[in-house]
C-alpha positions in Angstrom: 49.6 37.6 107.1 50.1 38.4 103.5 47.9 41.6 104.0 49.6 42.7 106.6 53.1 42.8 104.7 51.6 44.2 101.8 50.3 47.1 104.1 53.6 47.6 105.4 55.3 48.1 102.2 53.4 49.9 100.6 53.5 52.3 104.1 56.8 52.3 103.7 57.3 53.8 100.5 54.8 56.6 101.3 57.1 57.5 104.3 60.3 57.4 101.5 58.6 58.9 98.3 57.3 61.5 100.6 59.9 62.7 102.4 61.7 62.7 99.3 58.8 65.0 98.0 58.7 66.5 101.6 62.5 67.5 101.4 62.1 68.8 97.4 63.9 72.3 96.8 64.1 74.7 94.1 66.7 77.4 94.6 66.3 80.8 93.2 69.2 81.5 92.1 70.6 84.6 90.8 74.3 84.5 88.6 76.3 87.9 87.3 78.5 87.6 84.1 77.6 84.0 83.0 75.5 83.3 80.0 72.9 80.5 79.1 75.4 78.5 77.8 77.1 78.6 80.9 74.2 78.4 82.7 73.3 74.9 80.3 76.9 73.6 81.4 75.8 73.9 84.9 72.1 72.3 85.2 74.1 69.4 83.3 76.4 69.3 85.9 73.6 69.7 88.8 71.4 67.7 87.0 73.7 64.6 87.4 75.7 64.7 90.1 74.4 66.8 92.8 69.9 66.6 92.3 69.4 63.2 92.9 71.6 62.6 95.9 69.8 66.2 97.6 67.0 66.3 96.3 67.4 69.9 96.0 67.2 71.9 92.4 68.2 75.2 90.8 66.4 77.4 89.2 69.4 79.9 87.8 68.9 83.0 86.0 71.8 85.1 84.4 72.5 88.4 85.2 74.7 90.7 82.6 77.7 92.9 84.8 75.8 96.1 83.4 72.4 96.2 85.9 73.8 93.7 88.5 75.0 95.6 91.5 71.8 97.3 90.9 69.1 94.4 90.8 70.7 92.8 94.0 70.6 96.5 96.0 67.2 96.1 95.0 66.0 92.5 96.1 67.9 93.0 99.2 65.9 96.7 100.2 62.8 94.7 98.9 63.3 91.6 100.7 62.2 89.8 97.1 65.7 88.6 96.9 66.8 84.9 95.2 68.3 82.1 97.8 71.9 82.6 96.7 73.5 85.2 94.0 77.4 84.7 92.3 77.9 88.5 92.8 80.4 91.4 93.1 82.5 90.7 95.9 82.8 93.7 97.1 79.0 94.0 97.1 78.7 90.7 98.7 80.6 92.2 101.6 78.6 95.9 101.6 75.4 94.2 101.5 76.5 92.2 104.1 77.8 95.0 106.2 74.0 96.0 105.6 72.5 93.2 107.0 71.0 92.0 104.1 73.0 88.7 103.9 74.4 85.9 105.9 78.2 85.7 107.5 79.2 82.1 106.5 81.5 82.4 109.9 78.9 82.9 111.9 75.9 79.7 110.2 78.7 77.5 109.3 82.2 77.5 111.4 83.9 74.5 111.0 82.0 73.9 107.9 82.6 76.7 106.0 86.3 76.6 107.3 87.4 72.8 106.1 85.1 73.7 102.6 87.4 76.1 101.8 90.8 74.5 102.4 90.7 74.0 98.7 90.5 77.9 98.2 92.8 80.7 97.4 92.9 82.6 101.5 93.7 86.3 99.2 90.6 85.6 98.2 88.5 86.2 100.9 89.3 89.6 102.0 87.4 91.5 99.1 84.2 89.4 101.2 85.5 89.6 104.7 84.8 92.8 107.5 85.7 92.3 111.1 85.8 88.4 110.9 82.8 88.2 109.2 82.5 86.2 105.7 79.9 87.5 103.5 81.5 84.6 99.8 82.3 81.7 99.1 84.7 82.3 95.6 83.4 80.3 92.4 85.5 81.9 90.1 89.3 83.8 89.7 90.0 86.0 88.4 94.3 85.9 87.4 96.2 88.4 85.7 99.8 86.8 84.1 102.8 87.9 81.6 103.0 86.4 77.9 106.3 86.7 75.8 107.2 85.8 72.7 110.1 83.2 73.2 111.4 83.6 69.6 112.2 87.1 69.4 113.4 87.3 73.4 116.1 83.6 71.7 116.3 86.2 68.7 117.4 88.7 70.9 119.5 87.4 73.4 116.9 87.8 76.2 116.2 86.2 78.8 112.3 86.0 80.4 111.9 89.2 82.9 111.6 87.6 86.4 111.9 91.8 88.4 110.4 94.9 87.5 114.9 95.6 87.4 115.3 93.1 84.3 112.0 95.4 82.4 113.7 98.3 82.9 116.9 96.7 81.5 115.1 94.9 78.8 113.0 98.3 77.2 115.4 100.4 76.3 116.8 97.7 73.6 113.4 96.7 73.2 112.5 100.1 71.7 116.1 100.5 69.7 114.0 97.5 67.0 110.6 99.1 67.6 109.7 97.3 70.1 108.4 97.1 73.8 106.7 96.1 76.5 103.0 96.9 78.0 101.2 96.6 81.5 97.8 94.9 81.5 95.7 98.0 81.2 97.6 101.3 80.2 96.4 104.2 82.2 92.3 104.6 81.4 89.6 102.1 82.8 90.9 99.9 85.4 94.4 101.3 85.2 94.1 100.9 89.0 94.4 97.5 89.0 98.8 97.5 87.6 98.7 99.6 90.2 97.6 97.6 92.9 100.1 95.4 91.5 103.0 97.5 92.3 101.3 98.5 95.6 101.9 95.1 96.9 104.4 94.2 96.0 106.4 97.1 97.6 104.5 95.9 101.1 101.6 98.0 101.0 97.6 98.1 101.1 95.3 100.5 99.9 93.6 100.7 103.7 95.4 101.2 107.0 95.0 97.4 109.1 91.7 98.3 110.3 90.1 99.8 107.0 89.2 103.4 108.7 91.9 105.2 106.9 93.9 105.5 103.4 97.2 103.6 103.2 98.7 105.4 99.9 99.9 108.0 102.2 103.1 105.1 102.9 106.5 105.4 102.2 105.7 101.5 100.5 103.0 103.4 98.7 105.0 106.3 97.5 107.4 104.3 96.3 105.4 101.7 94.2 102.9 104.8 92.7 106.9 105.8 91.5 108.0 102.5 90.2 104.2 102.5 88.2 104.2 105.9 87.2 107.9 105.9 86.4 107.3 103.3 83.7 104.9 105.5 81.5 107.3 109.2 81.6 110.6 107.6 81.9 110.7 104.7 80.3 107.5 105.7 77.6 105.7 102.1 77.3 102.1 102.2 75.4 99.3 104.3 77.2 96.4 102.6 75.6 98.1 99.3 74.3 96.8 97.0 72.0 97.2 94.2 73.1 96.6 90.7 71.2 97.3 92.7 67.7 100.6 93.9 69.2 101.9 91.0 70.1 101.1 88.9 66.8 103.1 91.6 64.7 106.0 91.1 67.5 105.7 94.5 68.3 104.7 93.4 72.1 106.9 90.7 72.8 106.4 90.7 76.5 103.4 92.2 78.3 101.2 91.7 80.8 97.9 90.5 79.7 94.1 91.1 81.4 93.1 87.6 82.9 89.9 87.3 80.0 92.1 87.9 77.6 94.1 84.6 77.9 91.7 82.3 75.6 92.3 84.4 72.4 96.0 84.1 72.6 95.3 80.1 72.4 93.1 80.0 69.7 93.7 83.4 67.6 97.0 83.5 66.7 97.9 79.5 65.2 101.0 81.2 63.2 102.4 81.1 66.3 102.2 78.1 68.2 105.3 77.1 70.1 106.4 80.5 69.5 105.1 82.1 73.1 104.3 80.6 76.5 102.8 82.1 79.7 105.0 83.3 82.9 103.6 85.0 86.1 104.1 89.1 86.5 108.0 90.9 87.5 108.3 90.2 91.2 109.4 93.1 93.8 112.5 92.1 95.3 111.5 92.5 99.0 113.1 91.1 102.5 115.6 88.8 100.3 112.5 87.7 98.8 110.6 88.2 95.2 107.0 88.8 95.1 104.6 88.5 92.8 101.7 89.5 93.7 99.3 91.0 91.3 95.8 92.0 91.6 92.9 89.2 91.4 89.8 88.7 91.9 87.1 85.5 93.3 83.7 86.0 92.4 81.6 84.4 95.0 78.6 83.1 95.7 76.9 85.0 98.7 73.5 83.9 100.3 70.8 86.5 101.2 69.2 85.9 105.0 66.0 86.3 103.8 66.4 82.8 101.6 63.8 79.8 103.7 66.5 77.4 102.5 69.8 78.2 104.2 70.7 74.9 104.1 70.2 73.3 101.2 71.2 76.7 99.8 74.7 75.6 101.5 75.0 72.9 100.3 74.3 73.6 96.9 77.1 76.5 97.7 79.2 73.7 98.4 79.0 71.7 95.7 79.2 74.4 92.8 82.4 75.3 94.5 84.0 72.9 95.3 86.8 70.9 93.7 84.4 67.9 92.3 82.2 70.4 90.2 84.7 73.3 89.2 86.4 70.0 87.4 83.9 69.7 85.4 82.6 72.9 84.4 85.7 74.7 83.9 86.3 71.6 80.9 83.4 72.1 79.6 83.2 75.6 79.5 86.6 75.0 77.9 85.9 72.6 75.3 82.0 73.4 74.1 82.8 77.5 74.4 85.8 78.3 72.3 87.1 81.5 73.4 86.4 81.6 77.2 88.2 80.6 80.4 87.3 79.7 83.4 89.7 80.3 86.3 89.1 77.7 89.5 88.1 79.0 92.6 89.4 75.2 93.5 93.1 74.6 93.8 92.8 71.5 92.8 91.2 71.8 89.7 93.4 73.9 88.0 94.9 70.6 86.8 92.2 69.6 84.6 91.8 72.8 82.6 91.9 71.9 79.0 95.7 73.7 78.4 99.1 73.2 77.8 100.7 72.1 81.4 103.2 74.9 81.4 100.0 77.6 81.3 98.3 75.6 84.1 101.3 76.1 86.3 101.6 79.3 85.7 97.8 79.9 86.4 97.8 78.7 89.9 101.3 79.2 90.9 99.6 83.4 89.9 96.7 82.8 91.7 98.7 81.8 94.8 101.0 84.4 94.9 97.9 87.6 93.9 95.8 89.3 96.3 92.0 90.6 95.8 91.3 94.6 96.4 90.3 94.7 100.7 86.9 95.4 101.4 85.8 99.1 102.7 83.0 101.4 103.5 84.8 103.6 100.8 82.5 103.2 97.8 85.0 100.9 95.5 84.3 102.7 92.4 85.1 106.4 93.8 88.2 105.1 95.6 89.6 104.0 91.6 88.7 107.0 90.7 91.0 108.6 93.0 93.7 106.3 92.1 92.8 106.6 88.6 92.8 110.9 88.7 96.0 111.2 90.2 97.5 108.5 87.6 96.6 110.9 84.8 97.4 113.9 86.6 101.6 112.1 86.9 101.2 110.1 83.2 99.2 112.8 81.3 99.8 116.2 82.8 102.9 115.6 84.0 101.9 116.6 88.1 104.5 115.5 90.6 104.0 111.8 92.2 103.8 112.9 95.7 101.4 116.0 95.3 99.2 113.4 93.6 99.4 110.8 95.4 98.8 112.6 98.8 95.8 114.1 97.2 93.9 110.4 96.1 94.8 109.6 100.2 93.5 113.0 101.2 89.9 112.2 98.8 89.7 108.9 100.3 89.7 109.1 104.0 87.6 111.8 103.2 84.7 109.5 101.5 85.7 107.2 104.1 84.8 109.3 107.4 81.3 110.0 105.1 80.5 105.8 105.1 81.8 105.2 108.6 79.5 108.0 109.9 77.1 106.4 107.4 77.2 103.0 108.2 78.3 103.7 111.7 74.8 101.8 113.2 75.6 98.4 110.8 79.3 99.0 111.9 78.5 98.4 115.7 77.7 94.6 116.0 80.9 93.9 114.2 83.2 96.2 116.9 
């Protein structure tokens, strides 16, 4: 009897441990824009909270932004791809339309809908196409406005709420040899500032079906004229040096690129208590003030070639969920001074190790902001068209309407070519 019990116990242990061995899976994960320090933090959280519970581990390879798109495209074409990858949202959609990425909506349906309830809905515009969803956001990029409380108080000014406030403020600042600045100037990434005005005026990049440019609408033209007018009529800096000019008091009010926020928190201790954040100025429309700004939500996407889709989905859910996002945000910002992680889960903002007022502003700006919609046209080329138009108006002093209509015409030409090229892929979504 005892021998029989012993044999049963041994068999039970073999079944238990045997099942663990057979179900253990190591996923290949590529992550763009993370360094080795961040990978170490991710592994620490996975080893403590995920792998022991699921039997799923991850081999994470960090990639620099510079080479990431090309490497992802080659991996998709060759079939030698990781299970999942953190990548540009527009690239996730492009590869998805080509058939290389998993459509989360089709594959996981109601489970996806439940999981993303804590996400920012506008983030999905970048990796959604005709109902298919090719990404789940891991981190956000949103840009607020900073201002010097001490200087505005000294000048008897209130923090600006609308662009009308900004235009009223600029001459008074310039009389004191100060100024206001947008986040990107007229050089690289200037399209992001234009999109802020575009969306605040109710315009968009493309028509609703994303087959034609929407730059030739009255809303878009109004936004473009207002945006370029700040440079031509109000003489704001074309190449702002935000941080140093803010420190010196030359730019006491400015919209800033999101990644520079950490510089302000650790780089100007002499101004502690003399500056703060607020949302970007807004546009009054339909009885409401719209504070929309450009945003990005860098997503995880899953390659169709993965042999472990169920396990990969579990890892994506964990890393984009509130618990991971809270721990990761805290550890990154505490252990790597001068960096910031903006969570993709709304509930994780309360755990950011920054002043409460700043947390609230960043969350509010993320709620207000929009990501660029995916369309078949090349993002790089489309953005170049609007940057050329901006340069024509601000530098060459050409007519704003002519410049924008020419950009819209160029975009439509590119869209027509790309839609014809992608037609065999698009058909299955129509």
